[in-house]
N, C-alpha and C positions, 0 to 999 in steps of 0.2 A: 497468180492465173494459172489453170492447167491447161492448156491445149493435147486436144483428141487429133492423136494423127492415124491418117486415114488410110486402113487396107487396100492391096492394089493385089492387081492382074496382071500378069506379063509372060512375056515368055523366054522360061527358061529350063534347065532339064537338072538341074543340081542341087543339093539342100546345102543351105550353109548362111552363113552369119555377114553383115558391112556395117560396120561402125562411121557413124559421118556425125561430122561438124557443121555444122548450115549456122551462119552470121545473119539476124534480122536484120531487116533497116526500122526504121521507128513507129514505119505504117505495117507493121509486121509481114513483107515481103520479103523471099530468101535473096542473100544480095552476093552471098559466096558459100560454095558451099565444098567438102574435103573429105575423101577418104580416111580412118582415123586407122594406120596400122594391128595397131594393138587391137587385137580383140576379133578382127576379121575374118572370117576361115573361109570366104566365097571368093569366085576366081572372077576374072575379067571382067565375064558377064554379068554376075550379079551386082559387082562395083557398077558397069553402065546405070544399068538400071535403077539403083539406089542415088548415081548423083542425078539421074534426069528424075525419078520423083521429088527428092529432095527439095529440089528447084520447082517444085509446083508448089511446095506447103507454104501456107499462110500460119505467121503467127498471131494470136491470141493482144490484143494494142494492148498496153498499157500503159496508162498518163503517163504515170512517175517511174516509169524505165528510161535504164541510160539511155543515147544515141542508139546504140546499138547494143543488141543479145546475142550472143554464142550459145546455141546447144548441143549435145552433144547425144547422140542416141544409137540405138541397134534398130538395124531393120531385119528381121529376120526371113528368109526363105524357105518356104516349106512345097514340095512338087505334090500334086494333090493330081488324080485320076480322074 
């Protein structure tokens, strides 16, 4: 089952990418979030936002899934005017 990740708006002033690994419970709630250094180009502020936003994510429940699932994905940040 494919999960659609939401777009986000927050206060930052640099472009960058943050790679995040999120462990989800069987109910789809984020239970652990970590920055993956490899591939991450964003500074501390972007990483802080990525961690906060990743904790808010909810994975679609899959009855046949294992007890916990870990998903790794990129958050791309782009400054717009």
